[in-house]
C-alpha positions in Angstrom: 69.1 43.3 88.3 69.4 43.2 84.6 72.3 43.9 82.4 72.2 45.3 78.9 75.0 45.8 76.3 75.0 47.5 73.0 77.9 48.3 70.7 78.4 51.4 68.4 80.8 52.0 65.6 82.2 55.4 66.8 85.9 55.7 66.6 88.6 58.5 66.6 90.5 60.7 69.1 89.0 63.3 71.4 91.6 65.8 70.4 94.9 65.5 68.3 96.9 66.1 71.5 94.7 64.1 73.9 97.2 61.2 74.0 99.9 63.7 75.2 98.0 63.7 78.5 95.9 60.6 78.4 97.8 58.2 76.2 97.8 54.5 77.5 94.9 55.2 79.9 91.5 53.5 79.5 88.5 56.0 79.8 84.9 55.1 80.7 82.0 57.4 80.3 79.6 57.2 83.3 76.1 58.2 83.9 73.7 57.2 86.9 70.0 57.4 87.2 68.7 57.8 90.8 65.3 58.1 92.5 66.1 61.8 93.4 68.8 64.2 94.2 69.2 63.6 98.0 72.0 61.0 98.3 71.3 60.4 101.8 68.0 58.8 101.1 67.5 58.3 97.4 68.9 55.3 95.7 70.8 54.6 92.4 68.7 52.5 90.1 70.6 52.6 86.8 74.3 53.1 85.8 75.3 53.3 82.3 79.1 52.7 81.4 80.6 53.4 78.0 84.0 52.0 77.1 86.1 52.1 73.9 86.5 49.0 71.9 88.6 48.2 68.7 85.6 48.9 66.7 84.0 51.7 68.4 82.5 51.7 71.9 80.3 49.5 74.0 77.6 50.6 76.5 76.8 48.4 79.5 73.9 49.2 81.6 73.0 47.7 85.1 69.3 48.3 85.9 67.6 47.6 89.2 64.3 45.8 88.9 62.9 47.3 92.0 63.9 49.8 94.8 65.8 47.1 96.7 68.5 46.2 94.2 70.6 49.2 94.5 73.4 47.3 96.1 73.5 44.9 93.2 73.7 47.7 90.6 76.6 49.5 92.5 78.5 46.3 93.0 78.1 45.2 89.4 79.3 48.6 88.2 82.3 48.7 90.5 83.3 45.1 89.6 83.2 46.2 85.8 85.2 49.3 86.4 87.8 47.4 88.4 87.9 44.3 86.1 88.2 46.4 83.0 91.1 48.3 84.3 89.5 51.7 83.7 92.0 54.5 84.5 89.7 57.6 84.4 86.0 58.5 84.3 84.3 61.0 82.0 81.0 62.5 83.2 78.9 65.6 82.7 78.4 67.3 86.0 79.7 64.2 87.8 82.0 66.1 90.1 78.9 67.5 91.8 76.4 64.7 91.3 77.4 61.3 90.0 80.6 60.6 91.9 79.7 61.9 95.2 76.1 60.3 94.9 77.7 56.9 94.1 80.3 57.1 96.9 77.5 58.1 99.3 75.4 55.2 98.3 78.4 52.8 98.4 78.8 53.8 102.0 75.1 53.3 102.7 75.2 49.9 101.2 78.2 49.0 103.2 80.1 48.1 100.1 83.5 49.0 101.3 84.7 50.7 98.1 84.8 54.1 96.8 85.4 55.7 93.3 88.9 57.0 93.8 89.9 57.6 90.3 91.0 60.6 88.0 87.8 62.1 86.8 87.2 64.3 83.7 84.0 66.3 84.2 83.2 67.8 80.7 80.7 70.3 82.3 83.3 71.4 84.9 85.9 71.6 82.2 83.9 73.8 79.7 82.9 76.1 82.5 86.2 76.4 84.1 88.5 76.4 81.2 86.7 77.7 78.2 84.2 80.4 77.2 81.3 77.9 76.4 79.0 79.7 78.8 78.9 82.7 76.3 77.9 80.4 73.4 74.9 78.5 74.8 71.6 79.4 76.5 72.5 77.1 79.4 75.2 74.7 80.5 73.0 71.7 80.3 74.2 68.7 78.3 71.2 69.0 75.9 71.9 72.7 75.3 75.4 71.9 74.3 74.3 69.1 72.1 71.9 71.5 70.5 74.7 73.9 70.0 76.8 71.2 68.1 73.7 70.0 66.1 73.4 66.5 67.6 70.4 67.0 70.0 68.0 65.8 67.2 69.9 62.6 66.9 68.8 61.5 70.4 66.4 58.5 70.6 65.0 59.3 74.0 61.7 61.1 74.7 62.1 61.8 78.5 64.2 63.8 81.0 66.2 62.4 84.0 63.3 63.8 86.3 60.8 62.0 84.3 62.6 58.6 84.5 62.1 58.7 88.3 58.5 58.6 88.0 58.6 56.0 85.2 60.9 53.8 87.5 58.3 53.8 90.3 55.8 52.5 87.8 58.4 49.9 86.5 59.3 48.6 89.8 55.6 47.6 90.3 54.7 46.3 87.0 58.0 45.3 85.2 56.5 46.8 82.0 59.0 46.2 79.0 58.0 49.4 77.4 58.8 51.4 80.5 62.1 49.5 80.8 63.1 50.5 77.3 62.1 54.2 77.8 64.4 54.3 80.9 67.3 52.6 79.4 67.2 54.6 76.2 67.4 57.9 78.1 70.4 56.7 80.2 72.1 55.2 76.9 71.7 58.3 74.9 73.1 60.6 77.8 76.5 58.5 77.8 76.5 58.1 74.0 76.0 61.8 73.4 78.5 62.7 76.2 81.1 60.6 74.3 80.1 62.5 71.0 80.5 65.8 72.9 83.9 64.9 73.9 84.9 64.7 70.3 83.1 68.0 69.4 83.9 70.3 72.2 87.6 69.4 72.7 88.3 69.4 68.9 87.0 73.0 68.9 90.0 73.9 71.0 93.3 74.8 69.2 96.4 72.7 69.6 98.6 75.7 69.7 98.1 79.3 70.9 99.1 80.5 67.4 96.0 78.7 66.0 93.7 80.6 68.2 90.9 82.7 66.5 87.8 84.6 67.6 85.9 81.2 67.2 88.2 79.4 69.5 86.7 78.5 72.9 90.1 78.4 74.6 93.7 79.7 74.1 94.9 76.2 73.5 94.4 72.7 74.8 97.5 72.9 77.1 96.1 76.1 78.8 92.6 74.5 79.2 93.8 71.3 80.6 96.1 73.2 83.0 93.2 75.2 84.2 91.2 72.1 84.8 93.8 69.8 86.2 95.3 67.0 84.0 96.5 63.5 85.1 100.0 62.6 85.9 102.0 59.5 87.3 99.6 57.0 86.0 96.6 59.1 87.1 97.7 59.1 90.7 97.8 62.8 90.7 96.0 65.8 89.1 98.0 68.7 88.0 97.3 72.4 87.8 100.3 74.6 87.1 100.4 78.4 86.8 103.1 81.1 86.8 102.3 83.5 89.6 101.1 87.1 88.9 104.4 88.4 89.9 106.1 86.1 87.4 108.8 84.9 89.9 107.6 81.2 90.4 105.9 78.4 88.7 103.3 77.1 91.2 102.1 73.5 90.7 99.1 72.3 92.8 96.5 69.4 92.5 95.1 66.4 94.2 96.7 63.1 95.3 94.0 60.9 93.9 95.4 57.5 95.0 97.5 56.5 98.1 97.9 60.1 99.4 101.0 60.7 101.6 102.7 63.5 103.5 106.2 64.9 103.0 108.0 68.1 102.6 111.2 69.3 100.9 112.9 72.8 101.2 115.4 74.7 99.0 119.0 73.6 99.7 122.2 73.2 97.7 120.8 70.2 95.8 117.5 71.8 94.7 115.9 75.3 94.7 112.3 73.8 95.0 109.9 73.9 97.8 107.6 70.8 97.7 105.0 69.6 100.1 102.5 66.7 100.2 99.6 66.3 102.6 97.8 63.0 103.3 95.2 64.7 105.3 94.0 67.0 102.5 95.1 64.8 99.6 96.8 67.9 98.1 100.4 68.8 97.2 102.3 71.9 96.2 105.5 72.5 94.2 107.1 76.0 94.0 109.8 76.3 91.4 111.8 79.6 90.8 111.7 80.9 87.2 113.3 83.9 85.4 111.9 86.6 83.0 113.4 88.2 80.0 110.9 90.7 78.5 107.6 89.0 78.0 109.2 85.6 78.0 109.7 83.2 81.0 112.2 80.3 81.3 113.5 77.9 84.0 117.0 76.9 84.6 117.1 73.0 84.6 120.7 72.7 85.9 120.0 72.8 89.6 117.2 70.4 89.0 119.4 67.9 87.3 117.2 67.4 84.3 119.5 69.3 81.7 119.0 66.3 79.4 115.3 66.9 78.9 114.9 66.5 75.1 112.6 69.2 73.9 112.8 71.9 71.2 112.3 74.7 73.8 115.2 73.4 76.0 118.0 75.7 75.0 121.3 74.7 76.7 119.6 73.7 79.9 117.2 76.6 80.0 113.5 75.8 79.2 111.5 78.3 77.6 108.0 78.2 79.3 104.9 78.2 77.3 101.7 76.5 77.9 102.9 73.2 76.6 106.3 73.3 78.4 104.8 74.5 81.6 102.7 71.3 81.8 105.7 69.1 80.8 108.0 70.4 83.3 105.2 70.2 86.0 104.7 66.5 85.3 108.4 65.9 85.4 108.9 67.7 88.8 106.0 65.9 90.2 107.1 62.5 89.1 110.6 63.1 90.5 109.4 64.2 94.0 106.5 61.7 94.4 109.1 58.9 94.2 111.4 60.1 96.8 
């Protein structure tokens, strides 16, 4: 196995409000190359990891030199993710491909580890929480890169499918030119995904009042709620929504780390219904709310959080907008996950 590292001077924030949800958490952009799509028999032969540095970002690549070094590549990538203290992953369609593929191959190699970590799949986010599908010919990474005018900046000359054939040749010959072509494709994928995080997210307004016909989502709070943002040190994902009847706030999501089971029912101390399931790694919180005209609000007094300091907390009644729905959802989850 070979290891390659390259630094880039790309700095900034993914979105002005990104730190409100991801502050203090270390990201890693991940992309894998494999010998095919069937994770039961195909192998991982290259993993690219991009992590932020003080001066920009660093890409580290682990490349198998033949078809028998998959376990070395997987082990090296897992060691780096754990050693660097990565809190969440960023992928493009990794929810359907990269993450389950890696976990299946970790099982096949009897590694004993799995990728259980909060995962921001930009492809899934754009499909689920924005209208990007109406703006591009296809939802491929290269099509979106073309939409934002950065496709021509790529330095690779092949597709992921072509890299499979080239790797077969490389495994036999060890040809340095083939090695460079394979590495460049993977490196450009993670680098351009990092750039797309800047471009696509900053196209989303910070507030609903800033929304225009050109905006791809109502606001960043609504978009992240539709996708599922992290909470409690990324141990949970959070998807809050007011029900169609408008009588409750329903908060659901995944228990990402150390799932447990428990249930709480309305009583004199709290009006909430809360359940956690270790079996399905899920949870649900049901909180009653009130409506006046077109506005929704929550009475914080019975929840014993009247001291919440927020401009939309009026004498213990929280006005519910896209931002405050996410805020109170995190507070309720944090409270009940510690009981």
